MARBA-3410 file (N, C-alpha, C, O; in Angstrom, 1 decimal):
80
11.5,-14.8,-6.3,10.4,-14.7,-5.4,9.9,-15.8,-6.0,9.6,-16.8,-5.4 ~ 9.6,-15.5,-7.6,9.2,-17.2,-8.7,10.0,-17.4,-9.0,9.7,-17.7,-10.1 ~ 11.3,-17.4,-8.9,12.4,-18.0,-9.4,11.8,-18.1,-10.9,11.0,-18.9,-11.5 ~ 12.4,-16.8,-11.5,12.1,-16.6,-12.8,14.0,-16.3,-12.8,14.7,-15.8,-11.9 ~ 14.5,-17.1,-14.7,15.8,-16.9,-15.3,16.0,-16.4,-16.5,15.2,-15.5,-16.6
16.5,-16.6,-17.3,17.0,-15.5,-18.6,16.4,-16.8,-19.3,16.3,-16.4,-20.5 ~ 15.7,-18.5,-19.3,15.2,-19.4,-20.0,14.5,-20.0,-19.3,14.4,-21.2,-19.2 ~ 13.5,-18.9,-18.4,11.8,-18.9,-18.3,11.5,-18.8,-19.4,11.9,-17.8,-20.1 ~ 10.6,-20.1,-19.9,9.8,-20.0,-21.2,8.6,-18.6,-20.0,8.6,-18.3,-18.8 ~ 7.5,-18.0,-21.7,6.7,-17.4,-21.8,5.2,-18.6,-21.2,5.1,-19.8,-21.4
4.8,-18.2,-20.8,3.6,-19.0,-20.4,2.3,-18.6,-21.4,2.2,-17.5,-21.9 ~ 1.6,-19.4,-21.4,0.3,-19.6,-22.9,-0.6,-18.2,-22.0,-1.0,-18.0,-20.9 ~ -0.7,-17.4,-23.2,-1.4,-16.1,-23.6,-0.6,-15.1,-22.0,-1.1,-14.4,-21.1 ~ 0.3,-15.3,-22.3,1.9,-13.9,-21.0,2.6,-14.4,-22.0,2.5,-15.1,-23.0 ~ 3.6,-13.1,-21.1,4.9,-12.8,-21.5,5.6,-11.7,-20.4,5.1,-10.6,-19.9
7.0,-12.6,-20.1,8.0,-12.5,-19.0,9.1,-11.5,-19.4,10.2,-12.0,-19.7 ~ 8.9,-10.1,-19.5,9.7,-9.3,-20.6,11.3,-9.2,-20.5,11.1,-10.3,-20.0 ~ 12.3,-9.0,-20.6,13.5,-9.6,-20.3,14.6,-8.3,-20.7,14.8,-7.9,-21.8 ~ 15.0,-8.1,-20.1,16.4,-6.9,-20.8,17.3,-7.4,-21.6,17.4,-8.6,-21.8 ~ 18.3,-6.1,-22.4,18.8,-6.8,-23.3,20.1,-7.8,-23.0,20.9,-8.1,-23.9
20.3,-8.3,-21.5,20.4,-9.3,-21.7,20.2,-10.6,-21.5,20.9,-11.6,-21.4 ~ 19.0,-10.4,-21.5,17.9,-11.5,-21.8,17.4,-11.8,-20.9,16.5,-12.7,-21.0 ~ 17.6,-11.1,-19.1,17.3,-11.6,-17.6,16.0,-11.2,-17.8,15.7,-10.4,-18.8 ~ 15.1,-11.7,-16.9,13.6,-11.1,-16.3,14.1,-9.8,-16.0,15.2,-9.9,-15.6 ~ 13.4,-7.9,-16.0,13.8,-7.0,-16.4,12.1,-6.8,-15.2,12.0,-5.6,-15.0
11.2,-7.6,-14.5,10.3,-7.3,-13.7,9.2,-7.2,-14.1,8.4,-7.6,-13.2 ~ 8.8,-6.8,-14.9,7.3,-6.7,-16.1,6.9,-8.1,-16.7,7.5,-8.9,-17.4 ~ 5.4,-7.9,-15.9,4.8,-8.7,-16.5,3.2,-8.6,-16.8,2.3,-8.0,-16.2 ~ 3.5,-9.5,-18.1,2.0,-9.4,-19.4,1.0,-10.1,-19.0,1.4,-10.9,-18.1 ~ -0.2,-10.3,-19.4,-1.3,-11.0,-19.0,-1.1,-12.2,-18.2,-0.9,-11.9,-17.0
-1.1,-13.5,-18.3,-1.4,-14.6,-17.8,-0.1,-14.7,-16.8,-0.3,-15.2,-15.7 ~ 1.3,-14.3,-17.1,2.5,-14.5,-17.0,2.0,-13.9,-15.4,2.5,-14.7,-14.6 ~ 1.5,-13.1,-14.8,1.1,-12.8,-13.1,0.7,-13.7,-12.9,1.3,-13.9,-11.7 ~ -0.1,-14.9,-13.2,-0.5,-15.6,-12.7,0.5,-16.5,-12.0,0.3,-17.7,-11.5 ~ 1.7,-15.6,-12.1,3.2,-16.8,-12.0,3.7,-16.3,-10.0,4.4,-16.8,-9.2
2.9,-15.2,-10.1,3.8,-14.6,-8.8,2.6,-14.3,-7.9,2.8,-13.8,-6.7 ~ 1.5,-14.6,-8.5,0.0,-13.9,-7.6,0.2,-14.5,-6.6,0.9,-14.2,-5.7 ~ -0.5,-15.8,-6.8,0.3,-16.6,-5.0,1.3,-16.4,-4.2,1.2,-16.9,-3.1 ~ 2.0,-15.9,-4.6,3.6,-14.7,-3.7,2.8,-13.9,-3.1,2.9,-14.1,-1.9 ~ 2.2,-13.2,-3.3,1.5,-11.9,-3.1,0.9,-11.6,-2.2,1.4,-10.9,-1.4
-0.3,-12.1,-2.1,-1.0,-12.4,-1.3,-0.8,-14.0,-0.4,-1.6,-15.0,-0.1 ~ 0.7,-13.7,-0.3,0.7,-15.5,1.3,1.0,-14.5,2.2,2.0,-13.9,2.2 ~ -0.3,-14.1,3.0,0.0,-13.3,4.9,-0.5,-14.3,5.7,-1.5,-14.9,5.2 ~ -0.1,-14.6,6.6,-1.0,-15.1,7.6,-2.0,-14.7,8.0,-2.2,-13.5,7.7 ~ -2.7,-15.3,8.6,-3.9,-14.9,9.1,-3.9,-13.5,10.4,-4.9,-12.7,10.6
-2.9,-13.4,10.8,-2.7,-11.8,11.4,-2.5,-10.4,11.0,-2.8,-9.3,11.4 ~ -1.5,-11.2,9.8,-1.0,-10.3,9.0,-2.2,-9.8,8.5,-2.4,-8.6,8.7 ~ -3.3,-10.6,7.6,-4.0,-10.3,6.9,-5.0,-9.0,7.8,-5.2,-7.8,7.6 ~ -5.5,-10.2,9.1,-6.0,-8.9,10.7,-5.0,-6.9,10.5,-5.4,-5.7,10.5 ~ -3.9,-7.7,10.5,-3.0,-6.6,10.4,-3.4,-5.2,9.5,-3.7,-4.1,9.7
-3.2,-6.0,8.5,-3.8,-5.2,7.2,-4.4,-4.4,7.1,-4.2,-3.2,6.9 ~ -6.2,-5.6,7.5,-7.9,-4.5,7.4,-7.4,-3.4,8.7,-7.3,-2.2,8.6 ~ -7.1,-4.0,9.7,-7.2,-3.1,10.5,-6.5,-1.3,10.3,-7.0,-0.2,10.5 ~ -5.5,-1.6,10.0,-4.7,-0.7,9.2,-5.8,0.0,8.0,-6.2,1.1,8.2 ~ -6.1,-0.7,6.9,-6.7,0.1,6.2,-8.2,0.3,6.8,-8.9,1.0,6.0
-8.9,0.1,7.8,-10.2,0.5,8.3,-9.5,1.8,9.1,-10.0,2.8,8.7 ~ -8.6,1.9,9.9,-8.2,3.2,11.1,-7.7,4.1,9.5,-8.0,5.3,9.5 ~ -7.1,3.8,8.7,-6.7,5.0,7.2,-8.5,5.3,7.1,-8.9,6.4,7.4 ~ -9.0,4.8,6.8,-10.3,4.7,5.8,-11.0,5.3,6.7,-12.0,5.8,6.1 ~ -11.0,5.6,7.8,-12.0,6.2,8.4,-11.5,7.7,9.1,-12.1,8.7,9.4
-9.9,7.2,9.3,-9.5,9.3,9.2,-9.4,10.2,8.1,-8.9,11.3,7.9 ~ -10.1,9.3,7.2,-10.6,10.1,5.8,-11.8,10.9,6.0,-12.1,11.8,5.2 ~ -12.7,10.5,7.3,-14.2,10.6,7.7,-15.0,10.2,6.6,-14.7,9.8,5.5 ~ -16.4,10.6,7.2,-17.3,9.5,6.9,-18.0,8.6,7.3,-18.9,9.0,8.1 ~ -18.0,7.3,7.1,-18.7,6.3,7.5,-17.7,5.7,8.7,-16.5,5.5,8.5
-18.3,5.5,10.0,-17.3,4.9,10.8,-17.9,3.3,10.4,-18.9,2.8,9.8 ~ -16.5,2.7,11.2,-16.6,0.6,10.8,-17.9,0.3,11.8,-18.5,0.5,12.9 ~ -17.8,-0.3,11.1,-19.5,-1.6,11.2,-18.5,-2.2,12.5,-17.3,-2.5,12.6 ~ -19.5,-2.1,13.5,-19.7,-2.2,15.1,-18.7,-4.4,14.7,-17.6,-4.9,14.8 ~ -19.9,-4.9,14.2,-19.2,-6.1,13.9,-18.0,-6.3,13.0,-17.2,-7.1,13.5
-17.6,-5.8,12.1,-16.3,-6.5,11.5,-14.8,-5.2,12.8,-13.7,-5.4,13.1 ~ -15.7,-4.0,12.9,-14.1,-3.4,14.0,-14.1,-4.4,15.6,-13.2,-4.2,16.4 ~ -15.3,-5.5,15.8,-15.1,-6.0,17.2,-14.1,-7.0,16.7,-12.9,-7.0,17.2 ~ -14.4,-7.9,15.9,-13.8,-8.4,15.1,-12.5,-8.7,14.8,-12.3,-9.9,14.6 ~ -11.7,-8.0,14.8,-10.8,-7.4,13.7,-9.8,-6.9,15.7,-8.7,-7.3,15.9
-10.4,-6.3,16.7,-9.8,-6.7,18.3,-10.0,-8.0,18.6,-9.2,-8.6,19.4 ~ -10.9,-8.4,18.2,-10.9,-10.1,19.1,-11.8,-10.0,19.9,-12.0,-10.7,20.8 ~ -12.7,-8.7,19.5,-14.2,-8.9,20.1,-15.3,-9.7,19.9,-15.9,-9.6,18.9 ~ -15.4,-10.2,20.6,-17.0,-11.3,20.2,-18.2,-10.2,20.2,-19.3,-10.6,19.8 ~ -18.2,-9.3,20.5,-19.3,-8.4,19.8,-19.9,-8.3,18.8,-20.8,-7.4,18.7
END
């Protein structure tokens, strides 16, 4: 995803952890996380809408407060 290799240098104030062969092992420390963060949250508007709707549905299933009408209506495509 972020195109790391054995020769990828550590960024300033960060570290890309590597295994005994020198290949990245998936652990990123401090500012090294910035190298992938832009890829992690690269969702389309529709994907974001679906994720948020699923979150609200799950939260409502746990009890407590109902979804505010202006938010739920916006997610469902209603203009109210």
